[in-house]
Each structure stands twice: as C-alpha cells, then as structure tokens.
mmCIF file of the C-alpha atoms, coordinates in Angstrom:
data_MODEL
# 
_entry.id   MODEL 
# 
loop_
_atom_site.group_PDB 
_atom_site.id 
_atom_site.type_symbol 
_atom_site.label_atom_id 
_atom_site.label_alt_id 
_atom_site.label_comp_id 
_atom_site.label_asym_id 
_atom_site.label_entity_id 
_atom_site.label_seq_id 
_atom_site.pdbx_PDB_ins_code 
_atom_site.Cartn_x 
_atom_site.Cartn_y 
_atom_site.Cartn_z 
_atom_site.occupancy 
_atom_site.B_iso_or_equiv 
_atom_site.pdbx_formal_charge 
_atom_site.auth_seq_id 
_atom_site.auth_comp_id 
_atom_site.auth_asym_id 
_atom_site.auth_atom_id 
_atom_site.pdbx_PDB_model_num 
ATOM 1   C CA . LEU A 1 1   ? -5.251  -9.982  -10.240 1.00 0.00 ? 1   LEU A CA 1 
ATOM 2   C CA . PRO A 1 2   ? -3.681  -9.597  -13.696 1.00 0.00 ? 2   PRO A CA 1 
ATOM 3   C CA . TYR A 1 3   ? -4.454  -5.865  -13.683 1.00 0.00 ? 3   TYR A CA 1 
ATOM 4   C CA . TRP A 1 4   ? -2.767  -5.389  -10.309 1.00 0.00 ? 4   TRP A CA 1 
ATOM 5   C CA . ILE A 1 5   ? 0.271   -7.113  -11.751 1.00 0.00 ? 5   ILE A CA 1 
ATOM 6   C CA . GLY A 1 6   ? 0.036   -5.011  -14.894 1.00 0.00 ? 6   GLY A CA 1 
ATOM 7   C CA . PHE A 1 7   ? 0.134   -1.737  -12.982 1.00 0.00 ? 7   PHE A CA 1 
ATOM 8   C CA . ASN A 1 8   ? 2.947   -3.125  -10.864 1.00 0.00 ? 8   ASN A CA 1 
ATOM 9   C CA . ARG A 1 9   ? 4.985   -3.520  -14.074 1.00 0.00 ? 9   ARG A CA 1 
ATOM 10  C CA . VAL A 1 10  ? 4.500   0.122   -15.136 1.00 0.00 ? 10  VAL A CA 1 
ATOM 11  C CA . ALA A 1 11  ? 7.244   2.522   -14.073 1.00 0.00 ? 11  ALA A CA 1 
ATOM 12  C CA . GLY A 1 12  ? 5.889   5.484   -12.145 1.00 0.00 ? 12  GLY A CA 1 
ATOM 13  C CA . VAL A 1 13  ? 2.721   3.816   -10.873 1.00 0.00 ? 13  VAL A CA 1 
ATOM 14  C CA . GLY A 1 14  ? 3.359   3.300   -7.184  1.00 0.00 ? 14  GLY A CA 1 
ATOM 15  C CA . PRO A 1 15  ? 1.033   3.183   -4.206  1.00 0.00 ? 15  PRO A CA 1 
ATOM 16  C CA . SER A 1 16  ? -0.123  6.821   -4.373  1.00 0.00 ? 16  SER A CA 1 
ATOM 17  C CA . ARG A 1 17  ? -0.902  6.864   -8.072  1.00 0.00 ? 17  ARG A CA 1 
ATOM 18  C CA . LEU A 1 18  ? -2.587  3.476   -7.963  1.00 0.00 ? 18  LEU A CA 1 
ATOM 19  C CA . ARG A 1 19  ? -4.758  4.713   -5.065  1.00 0.00 ? 19  ARG A CA 1 
ATOM 20  C CA . LEU A 1 20  ? -5.748  7.727   -7.213  1.00 0.00 ? 20  LEU A CA 1 
ATOM 21  C CA . LEU A 1 21  ? -6.805  5.377   -10.004 1.00 0.00 ? 21  LEU A CA 1 
ATOM 22  C CA . LEU A 1 22  ? -8.715  3.028   -7.725  1.00 0.00 ? 22  LEU A CA 1 
ATOM 23  C CA . ASP A 1 23  ? -10.552 5.953   -6.144  1.00 0.00 ? 23  ASP A CA 1 
ATOM 24  C CA . PHE A 1 24  ? -11.433 7.418   -9.543  1.00 0.00 ? 24  PHE A CA 1 
ATOM 25  C CA . PHE A 1 25  ? -12.586 4.054   -10.962 1.00 0.00 ? 25  PHE A CA 1 
ATOM 26  C CA . ASN A 1 26  ? -14.476 2.983   -7.800  1.00 0.00 ? 26  ASN A CA 1 
ATOM 27  C CA . ASP A 1 27  ? -11.978 0.200   -7.009  1.00 0.00 ? 27  ASP A CA 1 
ATOM 28  C CA . ASP A 1 28  ? -12.431 -1.335  -10.482 1.00 0.00 ? 28  ASP A CA 1 
ATOM 29  C CA . ILE A 1 29  ? -8.825  -2.032  -11.378 1.00 0.00 ? 29  ILE A CA 1 
ATOM 30  C CA . LYS A 1 30  ? -9.777  -3.609  -14.706 1.00 0.00 ? 30  LYS A CA 1 
ATOM 31  C CA . ALA A 1 31  ? -11.517 -0.366  -15.737 1.00 0.00 ? 31  ALA A CA 1 
ATOM 32  C CA . ALA A 1 32  ? -8.430  1.566   -14.652 1.00 0.00 ? 32  ALA A CA 1 
ATOM 33  C CA . TRP A 1 33  ? -6.145  -0.702  -16.686 1.00 0.00 ? 33  TRP A CA 1 
ATOM 34  C CA . GLU A 1 34  ? -8.330  -0.298  -19.774 1.00 0.00 ? 34  GLU A CA 1 
ATOM 35  C CA . ALA A 1 35  ? -8.780  3.476   -19.392 1.00 0.00 ? 35  ALA A CA 1 
ATOM 36  C CA . ASN A 1 36  ? -7.860  5.950   -22.091 1.00 0.00 ? 36  ASN A CA 1 
ATOM 37  C CA . GLN A 1 37  ? -5.433  8.828   -21.849 1.00 0.00 ? 37  GLN A CA 1 
ATOM 38  C CA . SER A 1 38  ? -8.018  11.465  -20.944 1.00 0.00 ? 38  SER A CA 1 
ATOM 39  C CA . GLN A 1 39  ? -9.464  9.268   -18.172 1.00 0.00 ? 39  GLN A CA 1 
ATOM 40  C CA . PHE A 1 40  ? -6.000  8.952   -16.629 1.00 0.00 ? 40  PHE A CA 1 
ATOM 41  C CA . VAL A 1 41  ? -5.687  12.747  -16.676 1.00 0.00 ? 41  VAL A CA 1 
ATOM 42  C CA . GLN A 1 42  ? -9.179  13.116  -15.163 1.00 0.00 ? 42  GLN A CA 1 
ATOM 43  C CA . ALA A 1 43  ? -8.124  10.669  -12.436 1.00 0.00 ? 43  ALA A CA 1 
ATOM 44  C CA . GLY A 1 44  ? -5.373  13.102  -11.468 1.00 0.00 ? 44  GLY A CA 1 
ATOM 45  C CA . LEU A 1 45  ? -2.291  11.508  -13.011 1.00 0.00 ? 45  LEU A CA 1 
ATOM 46  C CA . ASP A 1 46  ? 0.440   13.764  -14.368 1.00 0.00 ? 46  ASP A CA 1 
ATOM 47  C CA . ARG A 1 47  ? 1.394   13.611  -18.051 1.00 0.00 ? 47  ARG A CA 1 
ATOM 48  C CA . ARG A 1 48  ? 4.626   11.716  -17.388 1.00 0.00 ? 48  ARG A CA 1 
ATOM 49  C CA . THR A 1 49  ? 2.781   8.918   -15.589 1.00 0.00 ? 49  THR A CA 1 
ATOM 50  C CA . VAL A 1 50  ? 0.064   8.835   -18.246 1.00 0.00 ? 50  VAL A CA 1 
ATOM 51  C CA . ASN A 1 51  ? 2.740   8.544   -20.938 1.00 0.00 ? 51  ASN A CA 1 
ATOM 52  C CA . SER A 1 52  ? 4.447   5.756   -19.000 1.00 0.00 ? 52  SER A CA 1 
ATOM 53  C CA . ILE A 1 53  ? 1.189   3.800   -18.757 1.00 0.00 ? 53  ILE A CA 1 
ATOM 54  C CA . MET A 1 54  ? 0.339   4.344   -22.412 1.00 0.00 ? 54  MET A CA 1 
ATOM 55  C CA . LYS A 1 55  ? 3.813   3.177   -23.524 1.00 0.00 ? 55  LYS A CA 1 
ATOM 56  C CA . SER A 1 56  ? 4.077   0.268   -21.086 1.00 0.00 ? 56  SER A CA 1 
ATOM 57  C CA . ARG A 1 57  ? 0.591   -1.186  -21.208 1.00 0.00 ? 57  ARG A CA 1 
ATOM 58  C CA . PRO A 1 58  ? 0.877   -2.715  -24.710 1.00 0.00 ? 58  PRO A CA 1 
ATOM 59  C CA . LYS A 1 59  ? 4.189   -4.325  -23.745 1.00 0.00 ? 59  LYS A CA 1 
ATOM 60  C CA . VAL A 1 60  ? 2.824   -6.041  -20.630 1.00 0.00 ? 60  VAL A CA 1 
ATOM 61  C CA . ASN A 1 61  ? 1.402   -9.447  -21.518 1.00 0.00 ? 61  ASN A CA 1 
ATOM 62  C CA . LEU A 1 62  ? -0.905  -10.170 -18.594 1.00 0.00 ? 62  LEU A CA 1 
ATOM 63  C CA . ASP A 1 63  ? -1.422  -13.826 -19.567 1.00 0.00 ? 63  ASP A CA 1 
ATOM 64  C CA . ARG A 1 64  ? 2.342   -14.346 -19.694 1.00 0.00 ? 64  ARG A CA 1 
ATOM 65  C CA . GLU A 1 65  ? 2.769   -12.622 -16.331 1.00 0.00 ? 65  GLU A CA 1 
ATOM 66  C CA . MET A 1 66  ? 0.164   -14.930 -14.775 1.00 0.00 ? 66  MET A CA 1 
ATOM 67  C CA . ALA A 1 67  ? 1.834   -17.991 -16.338 1.00 0.00 ? 67  ALA A CA 1 
ATOM 68  C CA . LEU A 1 68  ? 5.219   -16.939 -14.917 1.00 0.00 ? 68  LEU A CA 1 
ATOM 69  C CA . ILE A 1 69  ? 3.699   -16.526 -11.470 1.00 0.00 ? 69  ILE A CA 1 
ATOM 70  C CA . GLU A 1 70  ? 2.253   -20.015 -11.658 1.00 0.00 ? 70  GLU A CA 1 
ATOM 71  C CA . GLN A 1 71  ? 5.459   -21.460 -13.105 1.00 0.00 ? 71  GLN A CA 1 
ATOM 72  C CA . HIS A 1 72  ? 7.509   -20.064 -10.209 1.00 0.00 ? 72  HIS A CA 1 
ATOM 73  C CA . GLY A 1 73  ? 5.029   -21.142 -7.532  1.00 0.00 ? 73  GLY A CA 1 
ATOM 74  C CA . VAL A 1 74  ? 4.387   -17.602 -6.395  1.00 0.00 ? 74  VAL A CA 1 
ATOM 75  C CA . GLN A 1 75  ? 1.401   -16.282 -4.491  1.00 0.00 ? 75  GLN A CA 1 
ATOM 76  C CA . VAL A 1 76  ? 0.405   -12.691 -5.247  1.00 0.00 ? 76  VAL A CA 1 
ATOM 77  C CA . LEU A 1 77  ? -1.131  -10.547 -2.531  1.00 0.00 ? 77  LEU A CA 1 
ATOM 78  C CA . THR A 1 78  ? -2.707  -7.153  -3.087  1.00 0.00 ? 78  THR A CA 1 
ATOM 79  C CA . TRP A 1 79  ? -4.100  -4.538  -0.743  1.00 0.00 ? 79  TRP A CA 1 
ATOM 80  C CA . ASN A 1 80  ? -7.484  -6.244  -1.158  1.00 0.00 ? 80  ASN A CA 1 
ATOM 81  C CA . ASP A 1 81  ? -6.325  -9.636  0.151   1.00 0.00 ? 81  ASP A CA 1 
ATOM 82  C CA . ALA A 1 82  ? -7.040  -10.672 3.722   1.00 0.00 ? 82  ALA A CA 1 
ATOM 83  C CA . ASP A 1 83  ? -3.593  -12.315 3.873   1.00 0.00 ? 83  ASP A CA 1 
ATOM 84  C CA . TYR A 1 84  ? -1.789  -9.049  3.067   1.00 0.00 ? 84  TYR A CA 1 
ATOM 85  C CA . PRO A 1 85  ? 0.446   -8.399  6.118   1.00 0.00 ? 85  PRO A CA 1 
ATOM 86  C CA . LYS A 1 86  ? -1.428  -6.287  8.655   1.00 0.00 ? 86  LYS A CA 1 
ATOM 87  C CA . LEU A 1 87  ? 1.508   -4.125  9.743   1.00 0.00 ? 87  LEU A CA 1 
ATOM 88  C CA . LEU A 1 88  ? 2.638   -3.519  6.176   1.00 0.00 ? 88  LEU A CA 1 
ATOM 89  C CA . ARG A 1 89  ? -0.888  -2.371  5.342   1.00 0.00 ? 89  ARG A CA 1 
ATOM 90  C CA . GLU A 1 90  ? -0.542  0.307   8.060   1.00 0.00 ? 90  GLU A CA 1 
ATOM 91  C CA . LEU A 1 91  ? 2.285   2.105   6.228   1.00 0.00 ? 91  LEU A CA 1 
ATOM 92  C CA . SER A 1 92  ? 1.349   5.399   4.612   1.00 0.00 ? 92  SER A CA 1 
ATOM 93  C CA . ALA A 1 93  ? 2.168   3.948   1.166   1.00 0.00 ? 93  ALA A CA 1 
ATOM 94  C CA . PRO A 1 94  ? 2.336   0.148   1.356   1.00 0.00 ? 94  PRO A CA 1 
ATOM 95  C CA . PRO A 1 95  ? 3.329   -1.742  -1.776  1.00 0.00 ? 95  PRO A CA 1 
ATOM 96  C CA . PRO A 1 96  ? 0.153   -2.538  -3.726  1.00 0.00 ? 96  PRO A CA 1 
ATOM 97  C CA . VAL A 1 97  ? 1.434   -5.966  -4.772  1.00 0.00 ? 97  VAL A CA 1 
ATOM 98  C CA . LEU A 1 98  ? 3.498   -8.548  -2.917  1.00 0.00 ? 98  LEU A CA 1 
ATOM 99  C CA . TYR A 1 99  ? 4.895   -11.634 -4.588  1.00 0.00 ? 99  TYR A CA 1 
ATOM 100 C CA . VAL A 1 100 ? 5.301   -14.399 -2.034  1.00 0.00 ? 100 VAL A CA 1 
ATOM 101 C CA . ARG A 1 101 ? 7.118   -17.690 -2.404  1.00 0.00 ? 101 ARG A CA 1 
ATOM 102 C CA . GLY A 1 102 ? 6.732   -19.788 0.680   1.00 0.00 ? 102 GLY A CA 1 
ATOM 103 C CA . GLU A 1 103 ? 4.332   -18.952 3.425   1.00 0.00 ? 103 GLU A CA 1 
ATOM 104 C CA . LEU A 1 104 ? 3.629   -15.932 5.574   1.00 0.00 ? 104 LEU A CA 1 
ATOM 105 C CA . LEU A 1 105 ? 2.726   -17.025 9.088   1.00 0.00 ? 105 LEU A CA 1 
ATOM 106 C CA . PRO A 1 106 ? 0.818   -15.194 11.830  1.00 0.00 ? 106 PRO A CA 1 
ATOM 107 C CA . ASP A 1 107 ? 4.007   -15.202 13.932  1.00 0.00 ? 107 ASP A CA 1 
ATOM 108 C CA . ASP A 1 108 ? 5.710   -13.156 11.197  1.00 0.00 ? 108 ASP A CA 1 
ATOM 109 C CA . GLU A 1 109 ? 3.773   -10.181 12.495  1.00 0.00 ? 109 GLU A CA 1 
ATOM 110 C CA . TRP A 1 110 ? 6.502   -10.094 15.142  1.00 0.00 ? 110 TRP A CA 1 
ATOM 111 C CA . ALA A 1 111 ? 9.378   -9.252  12.837  1.00 0.00 ? 111 ALA A CA 1 
ATOM 112 C CA . VAL A 1 112 ? 12.283  -6.885  12.507  1.00 0.00 ? 112 VAL A CA 1 
ATOM 113 C CA . ALA A 1 113 ? 14.175  -5.796  9.410   1.00 0.00 ? 113 ALA A CA 1 
ATOM 114 C CA . ILE A 1 114 ? 17.950  -6.021  9.500   1.00 0.00 ? 114 ILE A CA 1 
ATOM 115 C CA . VAL A 1 115 ? 19.681  -4.206  6.636   1.00 0.00 ? 115 VAL A CA 1 
ATOM 116 C CA . GLY A 1 116 ? 23.081  -2.680  6.225   1.00 0.00 ? 116 GLY A CA 1 
ATOM 117 C CA . THR A 1 117 ? 26.259  -2.344  4.282   1.00 0.00 ? 117 THR A CA 1 
ATOM 118 C CA . ARG A 1 118 ? 27.346  -4.851  1.691   1.00 0.00 ? 118 ARG A CA 1 
ATOM 119 C CA . LYS A 1 119 ? 31.000  -4.408  2.690   1.00 0.00 ? 119 LYS A CA 1 
ATOM 120 C CA . MET A 1 120 ? 30.991  -5.093  6.400   1.00 0.00 ? 120 MET A CA 1 
ATOM 121 C CA . SER A 1 121 ? 33.866  -5.413  8.791   1.00 0.00 ? 121 SER A CA 1 
ATOM 122 C CA . ALA A 1 122 ? 34.565  -8.405  11.025  1.00 0.00 ? 122 ALA A CA 1 
ATOM 123 C CA . TYR A 1 123 ? 33.134  -6.358  13.882  1.00 0.00 ? 123 TYR A CA 1 
ATOM 124 C CA . GLY A 1 124 ? 29.988  -5.673  11.846  1.00 0.00 ? 124 GLY A CA 1 
ATOM 125 C CA . ARG A 1 125 ? 29.599  -9.402  11.212  1.00 0.00 ? 125 ARG A CA 1 
ATOM 126 C CA . ARG A 1 126 ? 29.862  -10.214 14.930  1.00 0.00 ? 126 ARG A CA 1 
ATOM 127 C CA . VAL A 1 127 ? 27.403  -7.501  15.908  1.00 0.00 ? 127 VAL A CA 1 
ATOM 128 C CA . THR A 1 128 ? 24.915  -8.619  13.240  1.00 0.00 ? 128 THR A CA 1 
ATOM 129 C CA . GLU A 1 129 ? 25.168  -12.247 14.391  1.00 0.00 ? 129 GLU A CA 1 
ATOM 130 C CA . MET A 1 130 ? 24.712  -11.272 18.054  1.00 0.00 ? 130 MET A CA 1 
ATOM 131 C CA . LEU A 1 131 ? 21.801  -8.996  17.269  1.00 0.00 ? 131 LEU A CA 1 
ATOM 132 C CA . VAL A 1 132 ? 20.026  -11.603 15.124  1.00 0.00 ? 132 VAL A CA 1 
ATOM 133 C CA . ASN A 1 133 ? 20.607  -14.339 17.702  1.00 0.00 ? 133 ASN A CA 1 
ATOM 134 C CA . GLY A 1 134 ? 19.035  -12.215 20.421  1.00 0.00 ? 134 GLY A CA 1 
ATOM 135 C CA . LEU A 1 135 ? 16.081  -11.183 18.284  1.00 0.00 ? 135 LEU A CA 1 
ATOM 136 C CA . THR A 1 136 ? 15.331  -14.711 17.077  1.00 0.00 ? 136 THR A CA 1 
ATOM 137 C CA . GLU A 1 137 ? 15.608  -16.103 20.615  1.00 0.00 ? 137 GLU A CA 1 
ATOM 138 C CA . ALA A 1 138 ? 12.940  -13.569 21.545  1.00 0.00 ? 138 ALA A CA 1 
ATOM 139 C CA . GLY A 1 139 ? 10.730  -15.080 18.818  1.00 0.00 ? 139 GLY A CA 1 
ATOM 140 C CA . LEU A 1 140 ? 11.055  -12.415 16.143  1.00 0.00 ? 140 LEU A CA 1 
ATOM 141 C CA . THR A 1 141 ? 11.206  -13.191 12.430  1.00 0.00 ? 141 THR A CA 1 
ATOM 142 C CA . ILE A 1 142 ? 14.179  -11.629 10.639  1.00 0.00 ? 142 ILE A CA 1 
ATOM 143 C CA . ILE A 1 143 ? 13.459  -9.722  7.430   1.00 0.00 ? 143 ILE A CA 1 
ATOM 144 C CA . SER A 1 144 ? 16.215  -8.581  5.112   1.00 0.00 ? 144 SER A CA 1 
ATOM 145 C CA . GLY A 1 145 ? 17.124  -8.196  1.456   1.00 0.00 ? 145 GLY A CA 1 
ATOM 146 C CA . LEU A 1 146 ? 19.290  -11.290 0.804   1.00 0.00 ? 146 LEU A CA 1 
ATOM 147 C CA . ALA A 1 147 ? 22.059  -8.961  -0.396  1.00 0.00 ? 147 ALA A CA 1 
ATOM 148 C CA . LEU A 1 148 ? 25.747  -9.403  0.332   1.00 0.00 ? 148 LEU A CA 1 
ATOM 149 C CA . GLY A 1 149 ? 27.010  -8.214  3.698   1.00 0.00 ? 149 GLY A CA 1 
ATOM 150 C CA . VAL A 1 150 ? 24.715  -7.504  6.638   1.00 0.00 ? 150 VAL A CA 1 
ATOM 151 C CA . ASP A 1 151 ? 21.579  -8.770  4.871   1.00 0.00 ? 151 ASP A CA 1 
ATOM 152 C CA . GLY A 1 152 ? 23.086  -12.154 4.022   1.00 0.00 ? 152 GLY A CA 1 
ATOM 153 C CA . VAL A 1 153 ? 24.605  -12.575 7.480   1.00 0.00 ? 153 VAL A CA 1 
ATOM 154 C CA . ALA A 1 154 ? 21.236  -11.780 9.075   1.00 0.00 ? 154 ALA A CA 1 
ATOM 155 C CA . HIS A 1 155 ? 19.458  -14.445 7.007   1.00 0.00 ? 155 HIS A CA 1 
ATOM 156 C CA . HIS A 1 156 ? 22.253  -16.972 7.463   1.00 0.00 ? 156 HIS A CA 1 
ATOM 157 C CA . THR A 1 157 ? 22.361  -16.489 11.231  1.00 0.00 ? 157 THR A CA 1 
ATOM 158 C CA . ALA A 1 158 ? 18.594  -16.872 11.568  1.00 0.00 ? 158 ALA A CA 1 
ATOM 159 C CA . LEU A 1 159 ? 18.657  -20.044 9.464   1.00 0.00 ? 159 LEU A CA 1 
ATOM 160 C CA . GLN A 1 160 ? 21.607  -21.494 11.412  1.00 0.00 ? 160 GLN A CA 1 
ATOM 161 C CA . THR A 1 161 ? 19.612  -21.199 14.614  1.00 0.00 ? 161 THR A CA 1 
ATOM 162 C CA . GLY A 1 162 ? 16.547  -22.763 13.002  1.00 0.00 ? 162 GLY A CA 1 
ATOM 163 C CA . ARG A 1 163 ? 14.622  -19.509 13.139  1.00 0.00 ? 163 ARG A CA 1 
ATOM 164 C CA . ARG A 1 164 ? 12.371  -17.862 10.622  1.00 0.00 ? 164 ARG A CA 1 
ATOM 165 C CA . THR A 1 165 ? 13.597  -15.356 8.060   1.00 0.00 ? 165 THR A CA 1 
ATOM 166 C CA . ILE A 1 166 ? 11.950  -13.559 5.150   1.00 0.00 ? 166 ILE A CA 1 
ATOM 167 C CA . ALA A 1 167 ? 13.805  -12.137 2.162   1.00 0.00 ? 167 ALA A CA 1 
ATOM 168 C CA . VAL A 1 168 ? 12.441  -9.026  0.469   1.00 0.00 ? 168 VAL A CA 1 
ATOM 169 C CA . LEU A 1 169 ? 13.866  -9.020  -3.040  1.00 0.00 ? 169 LEU A CA 1 
ATOM 170 C CA . ALA A 1 170 ? 14.253  -6.067  -5.353  1.00 0.00 ? 170 ALA A CA 1 
ATOM 171 C CA . ASN A 1 171 ? 15.078  -8.145  -8.428  1.00 0.00 ? 171 ASN A CA 1 
ATOM 172 C CA . GLY A 1 172 ? 12.083  -10.474 -8.651  1.00 0.00 ? 172 GLY A CA 1 
ATOM 173 C CA . LEU A 1 173 ? 11.458  -14.069 -7.721  1.00 0.00 ? 173 LEU A CA 1 
ATOM 174 C CA . ASP A 1 174 ? 12.665  -15.615 -10.965 1.00 0.00 ? 174 ASP A CA 1 
ATOM 175 C CA . ARG A 1 175 ? 16.344  -15.237 -10.116 1.00 0.00 ? 175 ARG A CA 1 
ATOM 176 C CA . THR A 1 176 ? 18.403  -14.966 -6.964  1.00 0.00 ? 176 THR A CA 1 
ATOM 177 C CA . TYR A 1 177 ? 20.847  -12.125 -6.617  1.00 0.00 ? 177 TYR A CA 1 
ATOM 178 C CA . PRO A 1 178 ? 23.551  -12.523 -5.650  1.00 0.00 ? 178 PRO A CA 1 
ATOM 179 C CA . ALA A 1 179 ? 23.715  -16.024 -7.146  1.00 0.00 ? 179 ALA A CA 1 
ATOM 180 C CA . ARG A 1 180 ? 25.848  -17.248 -4.228  1.00 0.00 ? 180 ARG A CA 1 
ATOM 181 C CA . HIS A 1 181 ? 22.773  -16.875 -1.996  1.00 0.00 ? 181 HIS A CA 1 
ATOM 182 C CA . GLN A 1 182 ? 20.701  -19.313 -4.094  1.00 0.00 ? 182 GLN A CA 1 
ATOM 183 C CA . LYS A 1 183 ? 20.932  -22.147 -1.565  1.00 0.00 ? 183 LYS A CA 1 
ATOM 184 C CA . MET A 1 184 ? 20.036  -19.809 1.286   1.00 0.00 ? 184 MET A CA 1 
ATOM 185 C CA . ALA A 1 185 ? 17.047  -18.518 -0.721  1.00 0.00 ? 185 ALA A CA 1 
ATOM 186 C CA . GLU A 1 186 ? 15.802  -22.064 -1.216  1.00 0.00 ? 186 GLU A CA 1 
ATOM 187 C CA . THR A 1 187 ? 15.964  -22.760 2.522   1.00 0.00 ? 187 THR A CA 1 
# 
C-alpha cells in the first residue's frame, strides 16, 4: 500500500503510466517504486515522467504518509482491492488510488454525479434541488465535489432529505475546502 500512495504523490504518474509500470514489473509495485532510471525508461516512461519520479521519490516519506492516513481515519483502496467501486473500475483510466473516509455501501453503485458552476443563479439552485430530490427519492446516491455552488447545493439537498451523498475531493482529506462546508463534510 505505501508504494501505491507513493506513486499517487508523484506528478505525472496517472493511471496509464502506473499501468505501464505494473505490467513491466509483473504487478510488483514495490519493485516499480524502487526501480532505477533506466528501468523506468525500459518500462516505457518518457523522460519527463522519469525525471518527475526521480525528483519526487526522495521527498515522499512513505511512513509519514501511512501515519497521516491512520491519523485521519482514512481507508485507502487501490485497483487491487475487492472493495474498489465496480463501476469506477470499468472506466478506461480509473484512479489507481482512492482515499475513503466513511463507508462505501453496495447501494452506492446506484449513484449519479451532480457538478456545475460555483456561481449559480436562483433558478440554478431550484433546478439543482429539484433534480437531487427526484434522484434521491429514486434511491440514487448523489456524488459531487463539495465545492461552492451546484456541488454544495447537491450535497446539502441530499443530506436535508436524509439521503446518501459522497464527496469527491480534489484537495485531500486533511482539510475541507471551502471551509464553510466543514460541517456538511462531517455529516
């Protein structure tokens, strides 16, 4: 697990490049993490990505990363985990690592993402609320980004009706952005 997290912290190593490495190193992510520059090139990585790994790897403290995950009560799922969301796995390039606080439920397989502008109109607010109400009444889980505007209204509306919502965060689990959504994030 630490090596998955390590690669996740390296700029330029996304799903496609990580798949190249795993294929080259026979799914041994530790061997990939510990590889030398020429092995990365042999695996098919471009020079820019190799340079990014070589510069980033010494800066990533895997023990500290694992301690932070434990400290924040986060579960980490990778492509190899049975609990990795089935539909997400079916994407052409699913994220290799998911950080989960809370619980993913089987019912979450029936979900819809609601995202939109941060500066919405009153009409946009009403439409978002109506849409989310209808979707949650039909049993769908609402997924959004916890951002201002449409995202926040989608989460808030789902929570007001006692329905399930999942926030996908771009900034990490150690801080809530925007800060005014902290209480909503804790719900």
